[in-house]
C-alpha positions as a Markdown table, in Angstrom:
| # | Residue | x | y | z |
|---|---|---|---|---|
| 1 | Unk | -20.8 | -8.5 | -5.3 |
| 2 | Unk | -22.9 | -9.9 | -8.4 |
| 3 | Unk | -24.7 | -12.4 | -6.5 |
| 4 | Unk | -25.4 | -10.4 | -3.2 |
| 5 | Unk | -26.7 | -7.3 | -6.0 |
| 6 | Unk | -29.2 | -10.2 | -7.7 |
| 7 | Unk | -30.2 | -11.6 | -4.6 |
| 8 | Unk | -30.7 | -8.3 | -2.6 |
| 9 | Unk | -28.2 | -9.5 | 0.1 |
| 10 | Unk | -26.8 | -6.5 | 2.5 |
| 11 | Unk | -22.9 | -6.9 | 1.8 |
| 12 | Unk | -20.0 | -4.8 | 3.6 |
| 13 | Unk | -16.5 | -5.2 | 2.9 |
| 14 | Unk | -13.8 | -5.7 | 5.9 |
| 15 | Unk | -10.7 | -4.7 | 5.2 |
| 16 | Unk | -8.2 | -4.8 | 8.5 |
| 17 | Unk | -8.1 | -1.4 | 9.8 |
| 18 | Unk | -11.5 | -0.3 | 9.7 |
| 19 | Unk | -13.6 | -1.9 | 11.8 |
| 20 | Unk | -12.7 | -1.6 | 15.0 |
| 21 | Unk | -16.1 | -0.5 | 16.3 |
| 22 | Unk | -18.2 | -3.1 | 14.1 |
| 23 | Unk | -18.4 | -0.8 | 11.3 |
| 24 | Unk | -17.7 | -3.6 | 8.8 |
| 25 | Unk | -20.3 | -5.9 | 10.4 |
| 26 | Unk | -24.0 | -6.3 | 8.9 |
| 27 | Unk | -27.0 | -8.0 | 10.1 |
| 28 | Unk | -28.8 | -10.6 | 7.6 |
| 29 | Unk | -26.0 | -10.2 | 4.7 |
| 30 | Unk | -22.6 | -11.1 | 3.7 |
| 31 | Unk | -19.1 | -9.7 | 4.8 |
| 32 | Unk | -16.4 | -10.2 | 2.8 |
| 33 | Unk | -13.2 | -10.4 | 4.4 |
| 34 | Unk | -10.4 | -8.9 | 2.2 |
| 35 | Unk | -7.3 | -9.7 | 3.7 |
| 36 | Unk | -3.8 | -11.9 | 2.3 |
| 37 | Unk | -0.5 | -11.9 | 4.3 |
| 38 | Unk | 0.9 | -12.8 | 0.2 |
| 39 | Unk | 1.8 | -9.9 | -1.2 |
| 40 | Unk | 0.2 | -9.0 | -4.5 |
| 41 | Unk | 2.4 | -6.0 | -5.6 |
| 42 | Unk | 4.9 | -4.8 | -8.1 |
| 43 | Unk | 7.3 | -2.6 | -7.9 |
| 44 | Unk | 8.5 | 0.1 | -11.0 |
| 45 | Unk | 10.3 | 2.9 | -9.7 |
| 46 | Unk | 9.7 | 4.5 | -6.6 |
| 47 | Unk | 5.7 | 3.6 | -7.3 |
| 48 | Unk | 4.5 | 0.4 | -5.9 |
| 49 | Unk | 1.0 | -1.4 | -7.2 |
| 50 | Unk | -0.5 | -3.1 | -4.3 |
| 51 | Unk | -3.8 | -4.9 | -3.8 |
| 52 | Unk | -6.2 | -3.5 | -1.5 |
| 53 | Unk | -6.1 | -6.9 | 0.4 |
| 54 | Unk | -2.3 | -6.9 | 1.2 |
| 55 | Unk | -1.2 | -6.6 | 4.9 |
| 56 | Unk | 1.1 | -4.0 | 5.7 |
| 57 | Unk | 3.4 | -6.4 | 7.1 |
| 58 | Unk | 3.5 | -8.5 | 3.8 |
| 59 | Unk | 4.2 | -5.2 | 1.9 |
| 60 | Unk | 7.0 | -3.9 | 3.8 |
| 61 | Unk | 9.0 | -7.2 | 3.3 |
| 62 | Unk | 8.2 | -6.7 | -0.1 |
| 63 | Unk | 9.8 | -3.4 | -0.8 |
| 64 | Unk | 12.6 | -3.9 | 2.0 |
| 65 | Unk | 13.9 | -7.0 | 0.0 |
| 66 | Unk | 14.2 | -4.3 | -2.7 |
| 67 | Unk | 15.4 | -1.5 | -0.5 |
| 68 | Unk | 12.3 | 0.1 | -0.6 |
| 69 | Unk | 9.7 | 1.1 | 1.7 |
| 70 | Unk | 5.8 | 2.7 | 2.4 |
| 71 | Unk | 6.0 | 6.3 | 2.8 |
| 72 | Unk | 3.5 | 5.9 | 5.8 |
| 73 | Unk | 2.7 | 2.7 | 7.6 |
| 74 | Unk | 0.3 | 2.2 | 10.7 |
| 75 | Unk | 2.1 | 0.9 | 13.6 |
| 76 | Unk | 0.5 | -2.6 | 13.5 |
| 77 | Unk | 1.4 | -4.3 | 10.7 |
| 78 | Unk | -1.2 | -6.8 | 10.5 |
| 79 | Unk | -3.7 | -4.1 | 9.3 |
| 80 | Unk | -4.3 | -4.3 | 5.3 |
| 81 | Unk | -3.7 | -1.2 | 2.5 |
| 82 | Unk | -7.4 | -1.1 | 1.8 |
| 83 | Unk | -8.7 | -1.4 | 5.2 |
| 84 | Unk | -6.3 | 1.8 | 6.5 |
| 85 | Unk | -6.9 | 3.3 | 3.5 |
| 86 | Unk | -10.8 | 3.5 | 3.6 |
| 87 | Unk | -10.4 | 5.3 | 7.3 |
| 88 | Unk | -7.0 | 7.8 | 6.3 |
| 89 | Unk | -3.9 | 5.8 | 7.7 |
| 90 | Unk | -1.3 | 7.1 | 9.8 |
| 91 | Unk | 1.6 | 6.3 | 11.5 |
| 92 | Unk | 5.2 | 7.5 | 13.1 |
| 93 | Unk | 6.6 | 8.7 | 9.8 |
| 94 | Unk | 3.2 | 10.9 | 9.2 |
| 95 | Unk | 4.6 | 13.9 | 10.8 |
| 96 | Unk | 6.8 | 14.2 | 7.4 |
| 97 | Unk | 4.8 | 12.5 | 4.8 |
| 98 | Unk | 1.0 | 13.0 | 6.1 |
| 99 | Unk | -1.9 | 10.1 | 5.9 |
| 100 | Unk | -1.6 | 7.2 | 3.5 |
| 101 | Unk | -4.5 | 8.9 | 1.8 |
| 102 | Unk | -2.5 | 11.8 | 1.1 |
| 103 | Unk | 0.2 | 9.4 | -0.7 |
| 104 | Unk | -1.6 | 7.6 | -3.3 |
| 105 | Unk | -1.1 | 8.3 | -6.9 |
| 106 | Unk | -4.2 | 6.2 | -8.5 |
| 107 | Unk | -6.7 | 3.4 | -7.5 |
| 108 | Unk | -8.5 | 0.3 | -8.9 |
| 109 | Unk | -12.1 | 1.0 | -7.9 |
| 110 | Unk | -14.6 | -2.3 | -7.8 |
| 111 | Unk | -17.9 | -0.6 | -7.4 |
| 112 | Unk | -21.6 | -2.2 | -7.0 |
| 113 | Unk | -22.2 | -2.2 | -10.6 |
| 114 | Unk | -19.6 | -4.4 | -11.7 |
| 115 | Unk | -17.2 | -1.8 | -13.1 |
| 116 | Unk | -13.8 | -1.5 | -12.1 |
| 117 | Unk | -12.1 | 1.3 | -12.7 |
| 118 | Unk | -8.8 | 2.8 | -12.8 |
| 119 | Unk | -9.1 | 6.4 | -11.3 |
| 120 | Unk | -6.6 | 9.3 | -10.3 |
| 121 | Unk | -6.5 | 10.2 | -6.8 |
| 122 | Unk | -7.9 | 13.5 | -7.6 |
| 123 | Unk | -11.0 | 12.0 | -9.5 |
| 124 | Unk | -14.1 | 13.1 | -7.4 |
| 125 | Unk | -14.9 | 9.3 | -6.9 |
| 126 | Unk | -11.8 | 8.3 | -5.7 |
| 127 | Unk | -11.3 | 11.2 | -3.2 |
| 128 | Unk | -14.6 | 10.0 | -1.9 |
| 129 | Unk | -14.1 | 6.3 | -1.5 |
| 130 | Unk | -10.4 | 7.1 | 0.3 |
| 131 | Unk | -11.4 | 7.5 | 4.0 |
| 132 | Unk | -15.2 | 6.8 | 2.7 |
| 133 | Unk | -15.3 | 3.6 | 5.1 |
| 134 | Unk | -16.1 | 1.5 | 1.9 |
| 135 | Unk | -19.5 | 3.5 | 0.8 |
| 136 | Unk | -18.8 | 3.6 | -2.9 |
| 137 | Unk | -17.1 | 0.5 | -3.5 |
| 138 | Unk | -13.6 | -1.7 | -2.8 |
| 139 | Unk | -10.2 | -0.5 | -2.7 |
| 140 | Unk | -9.1 | -3.6 | -5.2 |
| 141 | Unk | -5.4 | -2.3 | -5.9 |
| 142 | Unk | -3.6 | 1.0 | -5.4 |
| 143 | Unk | -0.2 | 2.7 | -6.6 |
| 144 | Unk | 1.9 | 4.6 | -4.0 |
| 145 | Unk | 5.0 | 6.5 | -3.3 |
| 146 | Unk | 7.9 | 4.7 | -2.0 |
| 147 | Unk | 10.9 | 5.7 | -0.4 |
| 148 | Unk | 14.4 | 4.4 | 0.0 |
| 149 | Unk | 15.0 | 2.0 | 3.1 |
| 150 | Unk | 16.3 | 3.1 | 6.3 |
| 151 | Unk | 17.0 | 0.6 | 8.6 |
| 152 | Unk | 19.1 | 2.5 | 11.2 |
| 153 | Unk | 16.8 | 4.6 | 13.8 |
| 154 | Unk | 18.3 | 7.1 | 16.0 |
| 155 | Unk | 16.0 | 6.9 | 19.0 |
| 156 | Unk | 15.3 | 9.7 | 21.4 |
| 157 | Unk | 12.8 | 10.1 | 24.2 |
| 158 | Unk | 11.3 | 12.6 | 26.8 |
| 159 | Unk | 9.0 | 12.1 | 29.3 |
| 160 | Unk | 5.7 | 14.7 | 31.0 |
| 161 | Unk | 3.8 | 14.5 | 33.9 |
| 162 | Unk | 1.2 | 15.6 | 32.0 |
| 163 | Unk | -0.5 | 15.0 | 28.5 |
| 164 | Unk | -1.2 | 18.5 | 28.0 |
| 165 | Unk | 2.3 | 19.1 | 28.7 |
| 166 | Unk | 3.2 | 16.6 | 26.0 |
| 167 | Unk | 0.8 | 18.3 | 23.6 |
| 168 | Unk | 2.2 | 21.7 | 24.1 |
| 169 | Unk | 5.6 | 20.6 | 23.6 |
| 170 | Unk | 4.8 | 18.5 | 20.3 |
| 171 | Unk | 4.5 | 22.0 | 18.5 |
| 172 | Unk | 7.7 | 22.1 | 17.6 |
| 173 | Unk | 7.2 | 19.5 | 14.7 |
| 174 | Unk | 5.5 | 22.1 | 12.6 |
| 175 | Unk | 8.8 | 24.0 | 11.7 |
| 176 | Unk | 10.7 | 21.1 | 10.8 |
| 177 | Unk | 10.8 | 19.5 | 6.8 |
| 178 | Unk | 13.2 | 16.8 | 7.2 |
| 179 | Unk | 11.9 | 13.6 | 5.2 |
| 180 | Unk | 13.3 | 11.0 | 7.9 |
| 181 | Unk | 11.6 | 12.5 | 11.0 |
| 182 | Unk | 9.4 | 10.2 | 13.0 |
| 183 | Unk | 7.2 | 10.8 | 16.1 |
| 184 | Unk | 5.3 | 8.6 | 18.4 |
| 185 | Unk | 3.8 | 9.6 | 22.0 |
| 186 | Unk | 1.4 | 8.0 | 24.4 |
| 187 | Unk | 0.3 | 8.6 | 28.1 |
| 188 | Unk | -0.1 | 5.4 | 30.2 |
| 189 | Unk | -0.8 | 5.6 | 34.1 |
| 190 | Unk | 1.1 | 8.7 | 35.0 |
| 191 | Unk | 3.4 | 9.6 | 32.7 |
| 192 | Unk | 3.5 | 10.6 | 28.8 |
| 193 | Unk | 6.3 | 9.3 | 26.6 |
| 194 | Unk | 7.5 | 10.8 | 23.4 |
| 195 | Unk | 9.5 | 9.2 | 21.1 |
| 196 | Unk | 10.8 | 10.7 | 18.1 |
| 197 | Unk | 14.3 | 10.6 | 16.1 |
| 198 | Unk | 15.7 | 10.2 | 12.3 |
| 199 | Unk | 15.8 | 7.0 | 9.8 |
| 200 | Unk | 19.4 | 6.5 | 8.0 |
| 201 | Unk | 20.8 | 3.9 | 5.8 |
| 202 | Unk | 23.2 | 3.1 | 8.1 |
| 203 | Unk | 24.8 | 3.7 | 11.6 |
| 204 | Unk | 27.2 | 5.6 | 11.0 |
| 205 | Unk | 24.8 | 8.0 | 9.4 |
| 206 | Unk | 22.3 | 7.9 | 11.7 |
| 207 | Unk | 24.9 | 8.5 | 15.0 |
| 208 | Unk | 26.3 | 11.3 | 13.1 |
| 209 | Unk | 22.9 | 12.9 | 12.3 |
| 210 | Unk | 21.6 | 16.4 | 14.1 |
| 211 | Unk | 18.2 | 15.1 | 15.6 |
| 212 | Unk | 15.1 | 17.9 | 14.9 |
| 213 | Unk | 13.6 | 18.9 | 18.0 |
| 214 | Unk | 14.0 | 19.6 | 21.3 |
| 215 | Unk | 17.0 | 18.0 | 23.4 |
| 216 | Unk | 15.9 | 14.5 | 24.6 |
| 217 | Unk | 16.3 | 12.8 | 28.0 |
| 218 | Unk | 17.5 | 9.6 | 26.1 |
| 219 | Unk | 19.3 | 8.9 | 22.9 |
| 220 | Unk | 20.0 | 5.8 | 21.1 |
| 221 | Unk | 20.4 | 3.7 | 18.1 |
| 222 | Unk | 18.0 | 1.3 | 16.9 |
| 223 | Unk | 16.9 | -0.8 | 13.7 |
| 224 | Unk | 14.0 | -1.6 | 11.7 |
| 225 | Unk | 11.2 | 1.3 | 13.0 |
| 226 | Unk | 8.4 | -0.5 | 11.5 |
| 227 | Unk | 8.7 | -3.7 | 12.9 |
| 228 | Unk | 10.3 | -2.4 | 16.0 |
| 229 | Unk | 7.1 | -0.5 | 16.7 |
| 230 | Unk | 4.6 | -3.4 | 15.4 |
| 231 | Unk | 6.3 | -5.7 | 18.1 |
| 232 | Unk | 5.3 | -2.8 | 20.9 |
| 233 | Unk | 1.7 | -2.7 | 19.7 |
| 234 | Unk | 1.2 | -6.1 | 19.3 |
| 235 | Unk | 2.6 | -6.9 | 22.6 |
| 236 | Unk | 0.4 | -4.3 | 24.4 |
| 237 | Unk | -2.8 | -5.4 | 22.7 |
| 238 | Unk | -1.7 | -9.2 | 23.9 |
| 239 | Unk | -1.6 | -7.9 | 27.5 |
| 240 | Unk | -5.3 | -7.9 | 27.4 |
| 241 | Unk | -6.7 | -11.0 | 26.2 |
| 242 | Unk | -10.3 | -10.9 | 25.4 |
| 243 | Unk | -11.1 | -7.8 | 26.4 |
| 244 | Unk | -13.8 | -5.2 | 24.6 |
| 245 | Unk | -11.4 | -2.4 | 22.8 |
| 246 | Unk | -13.6 | 0.9 | 22.8 |
| 247 | Unk | -11.2 | 3.2 | 21.1 |
| 248 | Unk | -12.1 | 6.7 | 19.7 |
| 249 | Unk | -10.0 | 9.1 | 17.8 |
| 250 | Unk | -10.2 | 12.8 | 16.9 |
| 251 | Unk | -7.4 | 14.7 | 14.6 |
| 252 | Unk | -7.4 | 18.7 | 15.3 |
| 253 | Unk | -4.7 | 21.7 | 15.0 |
| 254 | Unk | -2.3 | 22.1 | 17.5 |
| 255 | Unk | -4.4 | 24.8 | 19.6 |
| 256 | Unk | -7.4 | 22.4 | 20.2 |
| 257 | Unk | -5.5 | 19.4 | 20.5 |
| 258 | Unk | -3.7 | 21.0 | 23.3 |
| 259 | Unk | -7.0 | 21.8 | 24.8 |
| 260 | Unk | -8.4 | 18.0 | 24.5 |
| 261 | Unk | -5.3 | 16.8 | 26.2 |
| 262 | Unk | -6.0 | 19.3 | 29.0 |
| 263 | Unk | -9.8 | 17.7 | 29.1 |
| 264 | Unk | -8.4 | 14.3 | 29.4 |
| 265 | Unk | -5.9 | 15.7 | 32.3 |
| 266 | Unk | -9.1 | 16.8 | 34.3 |
| 267 | Unk | -11.2 | 13.6 | 33.5 |
| 268 | Unk | -8.8 | 11.7 | 34.8 |
| 269 | Unk | -8.3 | 13.8 | 38.1 |
| 270 | Unk | -11.8 | 14.2 | 38.6 |
| 271 | Unk | -12.1 | 10.7 | 38.9 |
| 272 | Unk | -13.7 | 9.5 | 35.3 |
| 273 | Unk | -13.2 | 6.4 | 33.5 |
| 274 | Unk | -9.4 | 6.7 | 32.6 |
| 275 | Unk | -8.2 | 5.0 | 29.1 |
| 276 | Unk | -5.6 | 2.2 | 29.6 |
| 277 | Unk | -3.8 | 4.6 | 27.2 |
| 278 | Unk | -3.7 | 7.6 | 25.0 |
| 279 | Unk | -2.1 | 7.9 | 21.8 |
| 280 | Unk | -0.9 | 11.0 | 20.4 |
| 281 | Unk | 0.7 | 11.6 | 16.6 |
| 282 | Unk | 1.2 | 14.1 | 13.9 |
| 283 | Unk | 0.4 | 14.6 | 10.6 |
| 284 | Unk | 1.7 | 17.0 | 7.7 |
| 285 | Unk | -0.4 | 17.9 | 5.0 |
| 286 | Unk | 1.8 | 17.4 | 1.5 |
| 287 | Unk | 2.6 | 20.7 | -0.4 |
| 288 | Unk | -0.6 | 21.9 | -2.5 |
| 289 | Unk | -2.0 | 18.7 | -1.9 |
| 290 | Unk | -6.3 | 18.7 | -1.9 |
| 291 | Unk | -6.8 | 16.4 | 1.1 |
| 292 | Unk | -9.7 | 13.4 | 0.6 |
| 293 | Unk | -13.0 | 14.7 | 1.3 |
| 294 | Unk | -13.3 | 12.7 | 4.2 |
| 295 | Unk | -10.2 | 12.8 | 5.5 |
| 296 | Unk | -9.9 | 13.5 | 9.3 |
| 297 | Unk | -6.6 | 15.7 | 9.0 |
| 298 | Unk | -7.2 | 18.4 | 6.0 |
| 299 | Unk | -5.0 | 20.7 | 8.2 |
| 300 | Unk | -1.2 | 21.7 | 7.1 |
| 301 | Unk | -0.3 | 19.9 | 10.5 |
| 302 | Unk | -3.1 | 17.9 | 12.2 |
| 303 | Unk | -2.5 | 16.0 | 15.3 |
| 304 | Unk | -4.3 | 13.0 | 16.3 |
| 305 | Unk | -5.6 | 12.1 | 20.2 |
| 306 | Unk | -7.1 | 8.3 | 20.8 |
| 307 | Unk | -8.5 | 7.3 | 24.1 |
| 308 | Unk | -8.1 | 3.3 | 24.3 |
| 309 | Unk | -9.6 | 1.3 | 26.9 |
| 310 | Unk | -9.9 | -2.3 | 27.2 |
| 311 | Unk | -12.8 | -3.2 | 29.1 |
| 312 | Unk | -12.6 | -6.9 | 30.7 |
| 313 | Unk | -15.2 | -9.1 | 29.6 |
| 314 | Unk | -16.6 | -9.4 | 32.9 |
| 315 | Unk | -17.3 | -5.5 | 33.5 |
| 316 | Unk | -19.7 | -3.5 | 32.0 |
| 317 | Unk | -18.7 | -1.1 | 29.1 |
| 318 | Unk | -21.4 | 1.4 | 30.3 |
| 319 | Unk | -19.3 | 3.6 | 32.2 |
| 320 | Unk | -16.4 | 3.6 | 29.4 |
| 321 | Unk | -19.2 | 4.4 | 26.7 |
| 322 | Unk | -20.3 | 7.9 | 28.5 |
| 323 | Unk | -16.5 | 8.6 | 29.1 |
| 324 | Unk | -16.0 | 8.5 | 25.3 |
| 325 | Unk | -19.3 | 10.0 | 24.5 |
| 326 | Unk | -17.7 | 12.9 | 26.7 |
| 327 | Unk | -15.0 | 12.7 | 25.2 |
| 328 | Unk | -16.3 | 12.6 | 21.3 |
| 329 | Unk | -18.5 | 15.8 | 22.1 |
| 330 | Unk | -15.6 | 17.7 | 23.3 |
| 331 | Unk | -13.5 | 17.0 | 20.3 |
| 332 | Unk | -16.2 | 18.0 | 18.3 |
| 333 | Unk | -16.6 | 21.2 | 20.2 |
| 334 | Unk | -13.0 | 22.1 | 19.8 |
| 335 | Unk | -13.4 | 21.6 | 15.9 |
| 336 | Unk | -11.9 | 18.1 | 15.8 |
| 337 | Unk | -12.5 | 15.4 | 13.0 |
| 338 | Unk | -13.2 | 11.8 | 13.7 |
| 339 | Unk | -10.7 | 8.9 | 12.8 |
| 340 | Unk | -13.5 | 6.7 | 11.7 |
| 341 | Unk | -12.2 | 3.0 | 12.1 |
| 342 | Unk | -13.2 | 3.3 | 15.9 |
| 343 | Unk | -15.9 | 2.7 | 18.6 |
| 344 | Unk | -19.0 | 5.2 | 17.6 |
| 345 | Unk | -17.9 | 6.1 | 14.5 |
| 346 | Unk | -20.5 | 6.7 | 12.0 |
| 347 | Unk | -20.2 | 6.4 | 7.9 |
| 348 | Unk | -19.7 | 9.5 | 6.3 |
| 349 | Unk | -23.7 | 10.2 | 4.7 |
| 350 | Unk | -24.0 | 13.8 | 2.9 |
| 351 | Unk | -26.0 | 14.7 | -0.1 |
| 352 | Unk | -22.1 | 14.1 | -1.9 |
| 353 | Unk | -22.0 | 10.3 | -1.2 |
| 354 | Unk | -25.9 | 9.8 | -1.7 |
| 355 | Unk | -25.3 | 10.8 | -5.5 |
| 356 | Unk | -22.1 | 9.0 | -5.9 |
| 357 | Unk | -24.0 | 6.0 | -3.9 |
| 358 | Unk | -26.8 | 6.4 | -6.8 |
| 359 | Unk | -24.2 | 6.5 | -9.6 |
| 360 | Unk | -22.2 | 3.5 | -8.8 |
| 361 | Unk | -25.4 | 1.1 | -7.8 |
| 362 | Unk | -24.7 | 1.3 | -4.1 |
| 363 | Unk | -28.4 | 1.4 | -2.7 |
| 364 | Unk | -29.8 | -0.2 | -0.8 |
| 365 | Unk | -28.2 | -3.4 | -0.4 |
| 366 | Unk | -24.1 | -2.1 | -0.8 |
| 367 | Unk | -22.2 | -1.1 | 2.9 |
| 368 | Unk | -26.3 | -0.6 | 4.3 |
| 369 | Unk | -25.9 | 2.2 | 6.8 |
| 370 | Unk | -26.1 | 0.4 | 10.6 |
| 371 | Unk | -25.7 | 2.4 | 14.0 |
| 372 | Unk | -22.5 | 1.7 | 16.0 |
| 373 | Unk | -22.8 | -0.9 | 18.7 |
| 374 | Unk | -20.6 | -0.6 | 21.7 |
| 375 | Unk | -21.8 | -4.6 | 22.6 |
| 376 | Unk | -19.5 | -5.8 | 19.7 |
| 377 | Unk | -15.8 | -6.4 | 20.8 |
C-alpha cells in the first residue's frame, strides 16, 4: 500500500467473495490478491480472531477441530473472511443469526494512510468498512462470535410450482427464534425447492427434535451442513465450465420479496431470458443491533433474491444484461437493497464515504471507482 501511495498507482483489494462483477479489477494499477487456505486464527472462549485473507473453509476446519463453528458461513467455503465481510456475508444460518457483518465484534483495518486500527464494530469507520466493498481500507483481522459445533442435521424439503409460492411460504420463519434453525431455497427449471431444519450435537438429538415450520414432504438426517452445502454449490458451478457468471442479488422485506419473485415468475412465462437458478434466503437482524451503514439487510427480517445466469462463452450476454437490468429496476422500485458482490453492483459513494476516504488518505489512488463491465467473466 505504501509503494502504491508513493508511486500514485491505483490499488484495489480482492478478497474472494466480492468480485463477481469485476469490482476488484483496476486498469493500469495493482490488484492485491488477499487469500490463504491456511487458517491464521486463534480462539479465546467463544470468540475467534482471524485474518481477513483466511478462507471460510480453513476457518471451519480450524474451529471444527475445537468443537466450535462460525455463526454464519457462506455456502461456498472457498470465499475469504475479508471478502464476504466487504459485502455482507450470508448463509443458511442467517435466518437465525443474520449476516456475517452483524456478528463482527471488532476489526483491524489497515487504511491507505498506513495506519492499522483496531476498531469496535460500532465505530463509525468500522460501520462503513463492513459491507463497504473495500473503500476505506483492508479488513486485515476480525474478532467474531462462534457457536458450539453441531454436526448432525435434520434435513427437511418441500417443493413448489412457482418461485412466488415458495416466497409466500417462507413467511413462517419470522415467528421462529431457534438458534439452530437453517433454511436454504432455490428455483431451477420448473420447480422451487426449500430445504430447512435444525443442527444438533448428535443424531439422537436431531431425530428427537421438533423441526420448526410447516410439515415437510421429506425429512432425513444428514451430517456436516456447511460441507454438504459447499459440495452442492461447487458441483453446480462446475457444471458450467468457462461460462460467464452474471449474478445479481437484492434484499427486501417479505412483502416486496414476494412481489419480486412474482416478477421473476412472470418474466419466465413471458419468454424473457430465465436465470439458470434463483437463490433465496432469509436473514434476521440481531435484537437491538445497529446494522452496518451499507448492509443489504437492515430490516428485522430480510429476504434475499439472487438471479444467477451462466452464459456460454460463445454467446452474447446482451439479452441477459437487459433482463438483469429489468430485474434490478424492479427490485429498487420495491425498495430493495443490492448485495454488492454481483454484476452491475456499484461501490457505495455518498457524502459520508467521501469524507471518510479523505480522512484516511484513500483518494485518489486507493480503490478508485470504475464502472462495472458486463464483459468481465
